[in-house]
C-alpha positions, 0 to 999 in steps of 0.5 A: 513502462509508463505509470506512477507510484501509489502510497497506502496508509492504514487508517484502521487495522487492515485485514486482506485475507489469504483464505483458509489456514492450517496454522493457529490463525484461522484467518491470516493476512496475505503474505508473499512466499518470503513470509512478508505481509502483502496486499495482492494487486487483485484485492486492491484493484477491486477496491479501486474499481468500486471506489471509482464507480461510487464517485460516478454514482454507478453502483447498481442498487440491486446487484452492487456491481458496477454499471459500466454504462454510467462509469465508462471511465472506470471500466476502461481503466479497471476492466468491464463487468462482463466477458473478455470481449469487453476488453482488458483494463488499461491500468495494471497494478503491482502488489502493495508491499509494506514500506514501513510497519509500526511495531511495539518498542520497549524504549519508544512505545512504537517505531516504524520498521522496514527491511532490506528485502522490502526496500529492494522490492519497492525500489525495483517497482519505483524504477519501473515507473521512473520514480527516482526520488523514491528510489534514492530515499529507499537506498539511503536507508540501507546506506544509513545503516552501513555508513555514517555521515562523517564517512559519507561526507556532504550529500550530493545534489539529488541525494538524501542526507542521512543522519546516522545518530540514531544508534539502535532501537528495541523492537518488542522487548529484546530485539535490537535494530539499527535506527536510521534518522533521515534529514528532511526531504520531499518524499519524507514529507509526503510520507509524514503527511499520510497520517498522524502516526506517519509523522513519527518517521521524522524520528527515524526508521528501524532498518533490518538488513537481515531479512530472516530476522525482519520477518520475525520483527515485523510479526511483532506488529501484526495484530492477532485478534480472537473473536467468538459468536455468542449463543444468545439463548444460553449466553455462552459461546456457540460451539465451534464459533471461536476463531482468530484473525490477523490484521496489519496494524493501523499506521502501516504504510504500503506502496506499489505502482500503477502502470499502463497496459497500452495499446489495448482495445476496450469497448469503454475507452473512447467509445470503443473506437480503435486501440487506446494508446498512452494518450488515451490512457492519460485522458481516461485517467484524468477523468477519474482524477478530476473526480478525486481532486486537483494537483499533482498528487491525489488523495482519497479514502476507501475500504480494502479487504474484509471486516469493514462492518467492524471498522477494519480496512479503511485506508488513505490512498495517495497517487503520486502522479506528479512523481512518476511519468504519468502527468494527467 
């Protein structure tokens, strides 16, 4: 499988909704079957396609849809706007899982938190695209909880050195979680460079190996926001217009992977001439990335999920095309 990792940093709180709920929260965020927050690939792919079209000035002013005649690269990579005869998209996306969620902490103000389940999930995804540096970093979080530096001895070439001097940290006001402090590494610097809050990762990350506890601990960081609609004639809340929404907190770091579904036939790839293979996919991706920036890693901002009119869902996306096997 050919592809590359994707990192997403929540610049503002993030609401990618799951639809209706029978619980106390009317508009919950998306979660996987284990109860962990997630951004489904369909939600993220739609935002990426819209962003791609905007960079090519190919969004219809009348319908808001993508004009594939002006942005063939976008409809090649992410699929057309019409029926299935146009062909499937060349790029597949995984769901985005939290790599680290900022949660309130009695002794630190806030601390980044992850869990064994999230670590294993992301390590599997990184392996699928050959991103071994990321896999080693994730695995070192678990080994940092289980062993000490003295027991481990000096780090071997290619390994991430763990400083187990962090002890524990309080999540909320009462939950004690092991704190793993990592020595400087390339992947850690990439994560810290995502935003001001992410810089705190250098101080350590809380790693919960008991996933039954991790769901509860991560929930401490999920924002529950009650809103209402006012009847301006009476100055009171409109009847039935009081509801509660959920948000992932700003500063949340999510990760996933993009991979190439090739060979595929798509009328917008290479002018519809034959199958689009890996070389073709790299070429089409390169056209999109050329609009974003230069270098091995590409960054841009887009809006994901709902509530964008009240400033929600602004994220910073970093494509690690120099870290996986895709090298446009």
